[in-house]
C-alpha positions in Angstrom: 26.0 -6.4 -5.6 23.5 -2.9 -6.0 20.0 -3.9 -5.5 17.3 -3.4 -8.8 13.8 -1.8 -7.2 11.2 -1.4 -9.0 8.7 1.4 -7.8 5.2 1.9 -9.2 3.5 5.1 -8.3 6.6 6.9 -8.2 5.9 10.4 -8.8 3.0 10.5 -5.9 4.0 11.5 -2.3 4.3 7.8 -0.6 5.7 6.3 -3.5 8.3 9.0 -3.9 9.5 9.0 -0.6 9.9 4.9 -1.0 11.9 6.0 -3.7 13.9 8.0 -1.8 14.6 5.5 1.1 15.7 2.9 -1.2 17.9 5.7 -3.0 19.4 6.0 0.3 20.2 2.3 0.5 22.5 2.3 -2.3 19.4 0.5 -4.5 19.4 1.2 -8.3 15.5 2.7 -9.0 13.1 2.0 -11.8 10.7 4.3 -11.3 7.4 4.3 -13.0 4.0 6.1 -13.0 1.4 7.8 -15.5 2.9 11.1 -15.0 6.3 11.2 -17.0 7.2 15.1 -16.1 7.1 14.3 -12.7 8.6 11.0 -12.7 11.4 12.6 -14.8 11.8 15.4 -11.9 11.9 12.5 -9.3 14.4 10.6 -11.0 16.6 14.0 -11.2 17.4 13.3 -7.4 19.2 10.6 -8.0 21.3 11.1 -11.1 22.7 7.7 -12.8 20.9 5.5 -10.2 17.1 5.5 -11.6 15.4 4.8 -14.9 11.5 6.2 -15.3 8.9 4.4 -17.4 5.9 6.1 -18.0 2.9 3.8 -18.1 -0.6 3.7 -17.6 -1.6 0.6 -15.2 -5.1 0.0 -16.8 -3.7 -1.7 -19.8 -4.0 -5.3 -19.9 -0.6 -6.2 -20.2 1.0 -3.2 -18.7 2.2 -4.3 -15.6 3.3 -7.3 -16.5 5.1 -5.5 -19.2 6.5 -2.7 -17.1 8.3 -5.9 -14.8 9.8 -7.3 -18.0 10.8 -4.7 -19.3 12.8 -3.2 -16.2 14.0 -6.6 -16.2 15.4 -6.6 -19.5 16.6 -3.2 -19.5 18.2 -2.8 -16.3 18.7 -5.9 -15.1 17.4 -8.5 -12.8 15.0 -7.2 -10.0 15.3 -7.3 -6.1 12.2 -5.7 -5.0 9.0 -4.9 -6.4 6.9 -2.2 -4.4 3.6 -1.8 -5.7 2.8 1.7 -4.4 0.4 3.0 -7.5 -3.0 3.7 -6.2 -6.0 5.6 -6.8 -9.1 6.7 -5.0 -11.8 8.3 -6.5 -15.2 9.2 -4.0 -17.6 6.6 -5.0 -20.9 6.0 -3.6 -21.6 2.2 -3.7 -25.3 3.3 -5.2 -23.9 5.2 -8.2 -20.8 3.0 -9.0 -20.8 2.5 -12.7 -19.0 -0.6 -14.6 -16.1 1.7 -15.7 -15.4 3.5 -12.7 -15.2 -0.2 -11.2 -13.2 -1.8 -13.6 -11.0 1.4 -13.7 -10.2 1.4 -9.8 -9.9 -2.3 -9.6 -7.6 -2.4 -12.4 -5.1 -0.2 -11.1 -5.6 -1.1 -7.5 -5.5 -4.9 -7.9 -5.0 -6.2 -11.0 -1.9 -4.3 -11.8 -0.1 -5.3 -8.4 -1.1 -8.9 -9.0 0.1 -9.3 -12.4 3.0 -7.6 -11.5 3.8 -10.0 -9.4 3.2 -12.7 -11.1 5.5 -11.5 -13.9 8.2 -10.5 -11.1 7.9 -14.5 -10.2 8.0 -15.9 -13.6 11.5 -14.0 -14.2 12.7 -14.8 -10.6 12.0 -18.5 -10.3 13.5 -18.8 -14.6 16.6 -17.4 -13.4 16.5 -19.2 -9.6 17.0 -15.8 -8.0 15.1 -14.7 -4.8 13.1 -11.5 -4.6 10.3 -9.4 -2.5 7.4 -7.6 -3.3 5.7 -4.9 -1.1 2.0 -3.8 -2.0 0.9 -1.0 -0.7 -2.5 -1.3 1.2 -4.6 0.8 3.0 -6.7 1.0 6.6 -9.6 1.2 4.4 -9.0 -2.6 3.7 -10.3 -2.8 7.5 -12.9 0.1 7.3 -14.4 1.7 5.2 -16.4 5.3 4.8 -18.8 6.9 3.0 -17.6 7.0 -0.8 -14.8 4.8 -0.1 -16.6 1.6 -0.3 -15.1 0.8 -3.7 -11.6 1.8 -3.0 -11.6 -0.2 0.2 -13.2 -3.1 -1.6 -10.3 -3.2 -3.8 -7.6 -3.1 -0.5 -9.2 -5.8 1.0 -9.0 -7.8 -2.0 -5.1 -6.5 -2.2 -4.2 -8.0 1.1 -6.2 -11.6 0.2 -3.9 -11.5 -2.9 -1.0 -10.4 -1.1 -0.9 -13.4 1.2 -2.2 -15.6 -1.2 1.1 -14.7 -3.4 3.1 -15.6 -0.4 1.4 -18.8 -0.2 2.5 -19.9 -3.6 5.4 -18.2 -4.2 7.8 -19.1 -0.6 8.9 -22.1 -2.0 10.8 -20.1 -4.9 12.2 -17.8 -2.6 9.8 -14.8 -3.3 8.3 -13.1 -0.1 5.5 -11.3 -0.4 4.0 -8.5 2.2 1.8 -5.4 2.3 2.2 -2.2 4.4 -1.3 -0.8 5.0 -0.9 3.2 6.0 -3.2 5.0 7.8 -3.8 8.3 8.0 -0.9 10.3 5.6 -0.6 13.4 4.8 1.2 13.9 1.0 0.4 17.6 0.0 -1.7 15.9 -3.1 -2.9 18.0 -5.7 -5.0 15.1 -6.8 -6.8 14.2 -3.8 -6.4 17.5 -1.5 -8.0 17.6 1.9 -9.4 20.2 4.5 -7.8 20.7 7.8 -11.3 19.7 9.3 -11.3 16.4 7.2 -7.8 15.8 8.6 -8.7 15.9 11.8 -11.6 13.8 11.7 -10.3 11.3 9.6 -6.3 10.9 11.4 -7.0 10.7 15.4 -5.0 7.7 16.4 -3.7 7.1 19.7 0.1 8.4 18.7 -1.9 11.7 18.3 -0.4 12.5 14.2 -1.0 12.0 11.3 1.4 9.7 9.7 4.2 11.0 6.5 5.4 9.2 3.7 8.8 8.5 5.5 7.0 6.7 8.0 5.4 4.3 5.1 8.9 4.1 3.1 10.5 3.2 6.3 8.3 0.1 6.7 8.6 -0.8 3.5 12.7 -0.8 3.4 12.5 -3.1 6.4 10.1 -5.5 5.2 12.4 -5.8 2.1 15.3 -6.3 3.7 17.2 -8.8 5.7 15.7 -8.4 8.7 12.3 -9.2 7.5 13.9 -12.3 5.8 11.6 -15.0 7.6 8.8 -12.5 7.2 6.0 -13.4 4.3 2.5 -12.9 4.0 1.9 -10.3 6.8 0.1 -7.0 6.2 2.2 -4.5 8.2 -0.2 -1.7 9.6 1.4 1.4 10.1 -1.4 3.8 11.2 -0.7 5.3 14.6 -3.0 2.5 16.2 -5.7 3.7 14.0 -6.4 0.4 13.5 -6.7 -0.8 17.3 -10.1 0.7 17.6 -12.3 3.7 17.5 -9.8 5.9 20.1 -11.6 9.0 19.5 -15.0 7.9 20.4 -16.8 8.6 24.0 -17.3 6.0 26.2 -19.9 3.4 26.1 -20.6 3.2 30.1 -21.8 6.1 31.9 -22.5 5.7 35.5 -25.9 4.9 36.8 -28.0 5.0 39.3 -27.5 1.1 40.9 -31.0 1.4 42.3 -32.5 1.0 39.0 -30.1 -0.6 36.9 -29.4 -4.3 37.3 -25.6 -4.9 37.5 -24.5 -7.6 34.8 -23.2 -11.1 36.6 -20.1 -12.5 35.4 -21.7 -14.7 32.6 -24.2 -12.0 31.2 -23.0 -10.4 28.4 -23.5 -6.6 28.3 -26.2 -5.2 26.1 -24.5 -3.8 22.7 
């Protein structure tokens, strides 16, 4: 049976790569995004194997309505990928209610409500399913101008675990993929080479690609991960392991002037 996969944010770099990866595995795709023209261009790659739904996820009923419409129009869903997200640069001292609410509406409320709608429909039909949310390394570590975005992704990771805990008994697995710095050639959020070099440092020595993220999403949605739920898979070249690009803390010292800590002493921080 052909799996039915709904991907939000499908006109973006990561969302588009996820759609491509599932299409290559024979899935029927429902592609959702705000930009209808970009969606239709993406869908043209898949012929009759895709349908498009232009939707503004800031609407209170938009996410649940999208899932219900996709289920009704194209058959029961097997996989929901919540890849839509926005990243405005907002200082914590300058953020206002409107900007905060829009950010959380797209990055947190939409995936939560889409998952809830999927759970209701799948539960009523007695069907298993899989949800993969796209988080971010910012959930663990913010940067100037990224505090509100980081907050939304940290909350999304908790929502992922909470949904996995409650929905596992009905056969619904809920996981997340947390990308590191990924080059997506975005017109929305262009980055300079200097910025990319500063933020993209990681033990593996290269930025990520949308295809790196797509492969992880497909693995989580596939049978190889059938006993995995509530996990956040960090696909970041190892950047979440620590600050690889910083200098060493401890330098050599003249032992005549500096006492060596004993085994029971913690070095000063």
